[in-house]
Each structure stands twice: as structure tokens, then as C-alpha cells.
TORKOL-4160 file (C-alpha; in steps of 0.2 Angstrom, whole numbers, padded with zeros to 4 digits, m for minus):
295
<pt num="1" X="m0016" Y="0228" Z="0063"/>
<pt num="2" X="m0016" Y="0209" Z="0068"/>
<pt num="3" X="m0028" Y="0204" Z="0053"/>
<pt num="4" X="m0026" Y="0203" Z="0034"/>
<pt num="5" X="m0034" Y="0217" Z="0024"/>
<pt num="6" X="m0049" Y="0212" Z="0012"/>
<pt num="7" X="m0041" Y="0199" Z="0000"/>
<pt num="8" X="m0052" Y="0204" Z="m0015"/>
<pt num="9" X="m0046" Y="0222" Z="m0012"/>
<pt num="10" X="m0028" Y="0217" Z="m0012"/>
<pt num="11" X="m0031" Y="0207" Z="m0028"/>
<pt num="12" X="m0039" Y="0223" Z="m0036"/>
<pt num="13" X="m0025" Y="0234" Z="m0030"/>
<pt num="14" X="m0011" Y="0222" Z="m0037"/>
<pt num="15" X="m0020" Y="0222" Z="m0054"/>
<pt num="16" X="m0022" Y="0241" Z="m0054"/>
<pt num="17" X="m0004" Y="0245" Z="m0048"/>
<pt num="18" X="0003" Y="0233" Z="m0061"/>
<pt num="19" X="m0008" Y="0240" Z="m0076"/>
<pt num="20" X="m0009" Y="0258" Z="m0069"/>
<pt num="21" X="m0027" Y="0257" Z="m0076"/>
<pt num="22" X="m0043" Y="0254" Z="m0067"/>
<pt num="23" X="m0051" Y="0249" Z="m0084"/>
<pt num="24" X="m0038" Y="0237" Z="m0089"/>
<pt num="25" X="m0038" Y="0229" Z="m0072"/>
<pt num="26" X="m0057" Y="0227" Z="m0072"/>
<pt num="27" X="m0056" Y="0218" Z="m0088"/>
<pt num="28" X="m0042" Y="0206" Z="m0081"/>
<pt num="29" X="m0053" Y="0203" Z="m0066"/>
<pt num="30" X="m0069" Y="0201" Z="m0075"/>
<pt num="31" X="m0078" Y="0215" Z="m0065"/>
<pt num="32" X="m0083" Y="0233" Z="m0069"/>
<pt num="33" X="m0072" Y="0248" Z="m0066"/>
<pt num="34" X="m0084" Y="0254" Z="m0053"/>
<pt num="35" X="m0081" Y="0238" Z="m0043"/>
<pt num="36" X="m0062" Y="0239" Z="m0044"/>
<pt num="37" X="m0063" Y="0258" Z="m0038"/>
<pt num="38" X="m0074" Y="0253" Z="m0023"/>
<pt num="39" X="m0061" Y="0239" Z="m0019"/>
<pt num="40" X="m0047" Y="0251" Z="m0019"/>
<pt num="41" X="m0056" Y="0263" Z="m0008"/>
<pt num="42" X="m0060" Y="0249" Z="0004"/>
<pt num="43" X="m0042" Y="0245" Z="0005"/>
<pt num="44" X="m0036" Y="0263" Z="0007"/>
<pt num="45" X="m0050" Y="0265" Z="0021"/>
<pt num="46" X="m0044" Y="0249" Z="0030"/>
<pt num="47" X="m0026" Y="0254" Z="0029"/>
<pt num="48" X="m0029" Y="0273" Z="0032"/>
<pt num="49" X="m0016" Y="0277" Z="0019"/>
<pt num="50" X="m0018" Y="0283" Z="0001"/>
<pt num="51" X="m0011" Y="0271" Z="m0011"/>
<pt num="52" X="m0016" Y="0279" Z="m0028"/>
<pt num="53" X="m0016" Y="0296" Z="m0036"/>
<pt num="54" X="m0031" Y="0297" Z="m0048"/>
<pt num="55" X="m0028" Y="0309" Z="m0062"/>
<pt num="56" X="m0041" Y="0313" Z="m0076"/>
<pt num="57" X="m0035" Y="0299" Z="m0087"/>
<pt num="58" X="m0020" Y="0293" Z="m0078"/>
<pt num="59" X="m0017" Y="0282" Z="m0062"/>
<pt num="60" X="0000" Y="0283" Z="m0052"/>
<pt num="61" X="0006" Y="0276" Z="m0036"/>
<pt num="62" X="0010" Y="0286" Z="m0020"/>
<pt num="63" X="0027" Y="0282" Z="m0012"/>
<pt num="64" X="0017" Y="0271" Z="0001"/>
<pt num="65" X="0008" Y="0263" Z="m0014"/>
<pt num="66" X="0024" Y="0258" Z="m0022"/>
<pt num="67" X="0031" Y="0250" Z="m0007"/>
<pt num="68" X="0015" Y="0241" Z="m0003"/>
<pt num="69" X="0013" Y="0235" Z="m0021"/>
<pt num="70" X="0031" Y="0227" Z="m0020"/>
<pt num="71" X="0026" Y="0218" Z="m0004"/>
<pt num="72" X="0009" Y="0213" Z="m0010"/>
<pt num="73" X="0017" Y="0206" Z="m0027"/>
<pt num="74" X="0030" Y="0196" Z="m0018"/>
<pt num="75" X="0017" Y="0188" Z="m0006"/>
<pt num="76" X="0005" Y="0184" Z="m0021"/>
<pt num="77" X="0019" Y="0177" Z="m0031"/>
<pt num="78" X="0023" Y="0166" Z="m0017"/>
<pt num="79" X="0005" Y="0160" Z="m0015"/>
<pt num="80" X="0005" Y="0157" Z="m0034"/>
<pt num="81" X="0021" Y="0146" Z="m0033"/>
<pt num="82" X="0015" Y="0137" Z="m0018"/>
<pt num="83" X="m0002" Y="0133" Z="m0027"/>
<pt num="84" X="0007" Y="0127" Z="m0042"/>
<pt num="85" X="0018" Y="0115" Z="m0032"/>
<pt num="86" X="0003" Y="0109" Z="m0022"/>
<pt num="87" X="m0008" Y="0105" Z="m0037"/>
<pt num="88" X="0007" Y="0097" Z="m0046"/>
<pt num="89" X="0010" Y="0086" Z="m0031"/>
<pt num="90" X="m0008" Y="0081" Z="m0029"/>
<pt num="91" X="m0009" Y="0076" Z="m0048"/>
<pt num="92" X="0006" Y="0064" Z="m0046"/>
<pt num="93" X="0002" Y="0046" Z="m0043"/>
<pt num="94" X="0012" Y="0037" Z="m0029"/>
<pt num="95" X="0018" Y="0020" Z="m0033"/>
<pt num="96" X="0023" Y="0009" Z="m0018"/>
<pt num="97" X="0037" Y="m0003" Z="m0022"/>
<pt num="98" X="0046" Y="m0015" Z="m0011"/>
<pt num="99" X="0063" Y="m0022" Z="m0015"/>
<pt num="100" X="0079" Y="m0029" Z="m0006"/>
<pt num="101" X="0092" Y="m0017" Z="0001"/>
<pt num="102" X="0106" Y="m0023" Z="m0011"/>
<pt num="103" X="0094" Y="m0024" Z="m0026"/>
<pt num="104" X="0088" Y="m0006" Z="m0022"/>
<pt num="105" X="0105" Y="0001" Z="m0019"/>
<pt num="106" X="0116" Y="m0007" Z="m0032"/>
<pt num="107" X="0103" Y="m0008" Z="m0047"/>
<pt num="108" X="0087" Y="0000" Z="m0045"/>
<pt num="109" X="0091" Y="0017" Z="m0037"/>
<pt num="110" X="0104" Y="0022" Z="m0050"/>
<pt num="111" X="0092" Y="0019" Z="m0063"/>
<pt num="112" X="0076" Y="0027" Z="m0055"/>
<pt num="113" X="0080" Y="0044" Z="m0061"/>
<pt num="114" X="0078" Y="0039" Z="m0079"/>
<pt num="115" X="0060" Y="0033" Z="m0074"/>
<pt num="116" X="0056" Y="0049" Z="m0065"/>
<pt num="117" X="0062" Y="0059" Z="m0080"/>
<pt num="118" X="0051" Y="0050" Z="m0092"/>
<pt num="119" X="0036" Y="0048" Z="m0080"/>
<pt num="120" X="0036" Y="0064" Z="m0070"/>
<pt num="121" X="0018" Y="0061" Z="m0065"/>
<pt num="122" X="0022" Y="0045" Z="m0055"/>
<pt num="123" X="0031" Y="0045" Z="m0039"/>
<pt num="124" X="0040" Y="0029" Z="m0034"/>
<pt num="125" X="0040" Y="0026" Z="m0015"/>
<pt num="126" X="0053" Y="0013" Z="m0013"/>
<pt num="127" X="0055" Y="0003" Z="0003"/>
<pt num="128" X="0067" Y="m0011" Z="0008"/>
<pt num="129" X="0063" Y="m0027" Z="0017"/>
<pt num="130" X="0067" Y="m0045" Z="0018"/>
<pt num="131" X="0050" Y="m0050" Z="0024"/>
<pt num="132" X="0038" Y="m0060" Z="0014"/>
<pt num="133" X="0025" Y="m0050" Z="0004"/>
<pt num="134" X="0006" Y="m0051" Z="0008"/>
<pt num="135" X="m0003" Y="m0040" Z="m0004"/>
<pt num="136" X="m0020" Y="m0043" Z="0005"/>
<pt num="137" X="m0013" Y="m0035" Z="0021"/>
<pt num="138" X="0000" Y="m0023" Z="0015"/>
<pt num="139" X="m0003" Y="m0006" Z="0006"/>
<pt num="140" X="0010" Y="m0009" Z="m0008"/>
<pt num="141" X="0008" Y="m0010" Z="m0027"/>
<pt num="142" X="0023" Y="m0021" Z="m0032"/>
<pt num="143" X="0038" Y="m0030" Z="m0025"/>
<pt num="144" X="0054" Y="m0037" Z="m0031"/>
<pt num="145" X="0057" Y="m0054" Z="m0023"/>
<pt num="146" X="0069" Y="m0068" Z="m0025"/>
<pt num="147" X="0062" Y="m0085" Z="m0028"/>
<pt num="148" X="0056" Y="m0099" Z="m0040"/>
<pt num="149" X="0043" Y="m0088" Z="m0048"/>
<pt num="150" X="0029" Y="m0097" Z="m0038"/>
<pt num="151" X="0019" Y="m0086" Z="m0026"/>
<pt num="152" X="0001" Y="m0088" Z="m0023"/>
<pt num="153" X="m0010" Y="m0074" Z="m0027"/>
<pt num="154" X="0002" Y="m0064" Z="m0037"/>
<pt num="155" X="0008" Y="m0061" Z="m0055"/>
<pt num="156" X="0026" Y="m0065" Z="m0056"/>
<pt num="157" X="0037" Y="m0057" Z="m0070"/>
<pt num="158" X="0055" Y="m0064" Z="m0072"/>
<pt num="159" X="0068" Y="m0050" Z="m0072"/>
<pt num="160" X="0085" Y="m0057" Z="m0074"/>
<pt num="161" X="0097" Y="m0072" Z="m0074"/>
<pt num="162" X="0104" Y="m0075" Z="m0057"/>
<pt num="163" X="0122" Y="m0080" Z="m0060"/>
<pt num="164" X="0134" Y="m0082" Z="m0045"/>
<pt num="165" X="0152" Y="m0078" Z="m0047"/>
<pt num="166" X="0166" Y="m0074" Z="m0034"/>
<pt num="167" X="0173" Y="m0056" Z="m0036"/>
<pt num="168" X="0187" Y="m0047" Z="m0027"/>
<pt num="169" X="0198" Y="m0032" Z="m0029"/>
<pt num="170" X="0211" Y="m0032" Z="m0044"/>
<pt num="171" X="0225" Y="m0035" Z="m0032"/>
<pt num="172" X="0217" Y="m0050" Z="m0023"/>
<pt num="173" X="0213" Y="m0057" Z="m0040"/>
<pt num="174" X="0231" Y="m0059" Z="m0044"/>
<pt num="175" X="0233" Y="m0071" Z="m0029"/>
<pt num="176" X="0222" Y="m0085" Z="m0035"/>
<pt num="177" X="0223" Y="m0096" Z="m0050"/>
<pt num="178" X="0211" Y="m0110" Z="m0046"/>
<pt num="179" X="0196" Y="m0111" Z="m0035"/>
<pt num="180" X="0206" Y="m0122" Z="m0022"/>
<pt num="181" X="0217" Y="m0107" Z="m0019"/>
<pt num="182" X="0202" Y="m0098" Z="m0010"/>
<pt num="183" X="0207" Y="m0109" Z="0005"/>
<pt num="184" X="0220" Y="m0096" Z="0010"/>
<pt num="185" X="0209" Y="m0081" Z="0007"/>
<pt num="186" X="0195" Y="m0073" Z="0016"/>
<pt num="187" X="0177" Y="m0077" Z="0010"/>
<pt num="188" X="0164" Y="m0063" Z="0012"/>
<pt num="189" X="0146" Y="m0069" Z="0016"/>
<pt num="190" X="0129" Y="m0061" Z="0017"/>
<pt num="191" X="0117" Y="m0067" Z="0031"/>
<pt num="192" X="0103" Y="m0066" Z="0018"/>
<pt num="193" X="0112" Y="m0078" Z="0007"/>
<pt num="194" X="0121" Y="m0091" Z="0017"/>
<pt num="195" X="0122" Y="m0105" Z="0004"/>
<pt num="196" X="0129" Y="m0096" Z="m0011"/>
<pt num="197" X="0147" Y="m0100" Z="m0007"/>
<pt num="198" X="0143" Y="m0118" Z="m0004"/>
<pt num="199" X="0134" Y="m0119" Z="m0020"/>
<pt num="200" X="0148" Y="m0111" Z="m0031"/>
<pt num="201" X="0162" Y="m0121" Z="m0023"/>
<pt num="202" X="0152" Y="m0138" Z="m0026"/>
<pt num="203" X="0150" Y="m0133" Z="m0044"/>
<pt num="204" X="0169" Y="m0128" Z="m0045"/>
<pt num="205" X="0173" Y="m0145" Z="m0037"/>
<pt num="206" X="0182" Y="m0136" Z="m0023"/>
<pt num="207" X="0170" Y="m0140" Z="m0008"/>
<pt num="208" X="0183" Y="m0152" Z="0000"/>
<pt num="209" X="0198" Y="m0140" Z="m0001"/>
<pt num="210" X="0188" Y="m0124" Z="0004"/>
<pt num="211" X="0178" Y="m0121" Z="0020"/>
<pt num="212" X="0162" Y="m0113" Z="0013"/>
<pt num="213" X="0158" Y="m0106" Z="0030"/>
<pt num="214" X="0174" Y="m0098" Z="0034"/>
<pt num="215" X="0178" Y="m0079" Z="0033"/>
<pt num="216" X="0167" Y="m0064" Z="0037"/>
<pt num="217" X="0148" Y="m0062" Z="0037"/>
<pt num="218" X="0138" Y="m0046" Z="0034"/>
<pt num="219" X="0120" Y="m0041" Z="0036"/>
<pt num="220" X="0118" Y="m0039" Z="0017"/>
<pt num="221" X="0126" Y="m0043" Z="0000"/>
<pt num="222" X="0128" Y="m0024" Z="m0002"/>
<pt num="223" X="0140" Y="m0024" Z="0013"/>
<pt num="224" X="0149" Y="m0039" Z="0007"/>
<pt num="225" X="0152" Y="m0031" Z="m0010"/>
<pt num="226" X="0158" Y="m0015" Z="m0002"/>
<pt num="227" X="0171" Y="m0026" Z="0008"/>
<pt num="228" X="0176" Y="m0034" Z="m0008"/>
<pt num="229" X="0179" Y="m0017" Z="m0016"/>
<pt num="230" X="0190" Y="m0012" Z="m0001"/>
<pt num="231" X="0201" Y="m0027" Z="m0004"/>
<pt num="232" X="0195" Y="m0036" Z="0012"/>
<pt num="233" X="0191" Y="m0053" Z="0003"/>
<pt num="234" X="0181" Y="m0063" Z="m0010"/>
<pt num="235" X="0162" Y="m0060" Z="m0011"/>
<pt num="236" X="0151" Y="m0072" Z="m0019"/>
<pt num="237" X="0141" Y="m0060" Z="m0030"/>
<pt num="238" X="0125" Y="m0060" Z="m0041"/>
<pt num="239" X="0133" Y="m0055" Z="m0057"/>
<pt num="240" X="0121" Y="m0042" Z="m0063"/>
<pt num="241" X="0123" Y="m0033" Z="m0047"/>
<pt num="242" X="0141" Y="m0030" Z="m0049"/>
<pt num="243" X="0142" Y="m0028" Z="m0068"/>
<pt num="244" X="0146" Y="m0010" Z="m0067"/>
<pt num="245" X="0160" Y="m0012" Z="m0055"/>
<pt num="246" X="0167" Y="m0026" Z="m0066"/>
<pt num="247" X="0166" Y="m0015" Z="m0081"/>
<pt num="248" X="0175" Y="m0001" Z="m0072"/>
<pt num="249" X="0189" Y="m0013" Z="m0066"/>
<pt num="250" X="0185" Y="m0010" Z="m0048"/>
<pt num="251" X="0181" Y="m0028" Z="m0046"/>
<pt num="252" X="0187" Y="m0043" Z="m0055"/>
<pt num="253" X="0180" Y="m0061" Z="m0057"/>
<pt num="254" X="0195" Y="m0072" Z="m0056"/>
<pt num="255" X="0187" Y="m0088" Z="m0061"/>
<pt num="256" X="0178" Y="m0094" Z="m0076"/>
<pt num="257" X="0166" Y="m0105" Z="m0066"/>
<pt num="258" X="0149" Y="m0097" Z="m0064"/>
<pt num="259" X="0133" Y="m0104" Z="m0057"/>
<pt num="260" X="0116" Y="m0100" Z="m0065"/>
<pt num="261" X="0102" Y="m0102" Z="m0052"/>
<pt num="262" X="0089" Y="m0105" Z="m0066"/>
<pt num="263" X="0072" Y="m0101" Z="m0061"/>
<pt num="264" X="0078" Y="m0096" Z="m0043"/>
<pt num="265" X="0080" Y="m0078" Z="m0047"/>
<pt num="266" X="0072" Y="m0060" Z="m0046"/>
<pt num="267" X="0054" Y="m0057" Z="m0050"/>
<pt num="268" X="0042" Y="m0042" Z="m0050"/>
<pt num="269" X="0027" Y="m0047" Z="m0041"/>
<pt num="270" X="0010" Y="m0038" Z="m0042"/>
<pt num="271" X="m0007" Y="m0043" Z="m0034"/>
<pt num="272" X="m0017" Y="m0055" Z="m0045"/>
<pt num="273" X="m0033" Y="m0050" Z="m0037"/>
<pt num="274" X="m0032" Y="m0032" Z="m0042"/>
<pt num="275" X="m0033" Y="m0023" Z="m0059"/>
<pt num="276" X="m0016" Y="m0017" Z="m0063"/>
<pt num="277" X="m0016" Y="0002" Z="m0062"/>
<pt num="278" X="m0009" Y="0013" Z="m0077"/>
<pt num="279" X="0006" Y="0018" Z="m0066"/>
<pt num="280" X="0010" Y="0001" Z="m0061"/>
<pt num="281" X="0009" Y="m0005" Z="m0079"/>
<pt num="282" X="0021" Y="0009" Z="m0084"/>
<pt num="283" X="0033" Y="0005" Z="m0070"/>
<pt num="284" X="0033" Y="m0014" Z="m0075"/>
<pt num="285" X="0036" Y="m0011" Z="m0093"/>
<pt num="286" X="0050" Y="0001" Z="m0089"/>
<pt num="287" X="0058" Y="m0011" Z="m0077"/>
<pt num="288" X="0057" Y="m0026" Z="m0089"/>
<pt num="289" X="0064" Y="m0015" Z="m0103"/>
<pt num="290" X="0079" Y="m0010" Z="m0092"/>
<pt num="291" X="0084" Y="m0028" Z="m0089"/>
<pt num="292" X="0082" Y="m0031" Z="m0108"/>
<pt num="293" X="0094" Y="m0017" Z="m0112"/>
<pt num="294" X="0106" Y="m0023" Z="m0098"/>
<pt num="295" X="0106" Y="m0041" Z="m0105"/>
């Protein structure tokens, strides 16, 4: 046969074989016993094989019926499981959020599992980009951006203090005592944040002793931090993004000098001309609570 047997007949057979009773199977399927018997006969006629042995008050399966019952049960269980997975997926709400690569990798992604555990009905679709956000043209629900908090057409929620500190491996940290000592060390830069070293060196009054442009440059801060972890030099870090490594002793901050960038920091942006969805409100509250806990 290159086609399926009647599906209603299969359903009736599975119920009868499982219950070994036409009457009980009929009650389960909300039909009459006569309708179930007709479905079983239709299936047997279609297959050309006897599946049931009908006694006076007892039903049993033939050898072929037992084999077929196992196969039918396996297939129907697979259909049930696939249906459950599909309906659960369609009931989930997808939330599209954009962030920077470094922010996503070093802060957001390690914490997202706690959000998903608490909010299983919301699926966060996270993308990374340096491009400006345009909610009118793009299909995104929220974005985490670095700036002064003034974006037209958006609601901006301040997330964290943006504090700059040099960091390095513990071994390299032993080689410097004052900011001017960085003149003999490799500075690690990010293309996305070209002015951070100059800003910190000016605050540390070491801009004349240390060339703020020297050293090695990477595409992202995440790559610069990775190089610092490997002992390749000193990275100028946004402190909240390296707190875990500092606490674990993988990185050290060898100088007391830090630079607070004030209002120039990270914000969660949402479109001002749209009503906030329940899922976006849930994510926003969770995100702000995470930073409150960290602080």
C-alpha cells in the first residue's frame, strides 16, 4: 500500500486495542459501540488482515494485531508529542531585542537563562549590531544602546553607570605602579570605542607620558578583554562588563583612578509611538532589576 489506512479507523483500533473493550473505547471516543465496530471492520478490510479476535464478552488481539498496535501507538504518540511542541511554540511570544556584541556576550547572554526560566512563554530573539536604531523601519521591540539618553521617538531607560578602568592579567598588574608606567606596556583598544584610553589617561594626568593611540586594536571590546585575559596587554574596560572576571581574580584593576562617563552610558530603548506589549514590559522590568541587583 502506498497510502494511509482510514485515520478514524486507526484511532478506533488504537483505543480498542489499548482498552480491549469496544464499549469502553466507544465511551472514550464519544461514539456508539456499533460505530467503533464498523471502523474496526473497515480497517481490517482495508488491510486484508484480521486484527481482533471477538469473543462473547472478551476482545483479544491476533499476533498481527499486536504488532500493528505497537506500530500504531508509536506513530500516534509521535503525533501527540509533535502537536504539543507545536502548540507550545505558537503560544510563545517572540521578543526582538538588539544589543552590542560585547554587552550581549559578557553581560546579557549569561543572565538570559534566568529570564527564560521565569518567563517560559517569552522567547527573546537577540541580535547584535553597531548600527543606529530606527523603530519606524525595523521590526524590533527594544534595543540596548550607548549614548546620552536623548534619542528622538524613543523611551530611554538608564541601565548602569558607565565607569572606565584599565584591566589586565594579575601578572601584568605587578609590573605597574602608576599610570605613567603604561608607557612601557601594550594598550588594547576597541575600534568601537577609540577614545576611552585618551579619556582615562587625561583623568589620570598621564596623557603626556603615555601615547593613548599606541598598542593593539580589536574589532570589539569583547576581543580586547579576551586579549587582556590572555596577558597580552592592558584593556580599558567598562567596569560592569568585567566585574565577574575581577571578582574571580582573572583580571585586576591596578589603578584606583576610574572615570565615570555620567549620562553617557547604556540605555534600553523602546519605541515611543507604540503601546508597550506585555512581554516587552516583562523584559524591561527584569532587565532593570538585574542591574539593581548587580549594583
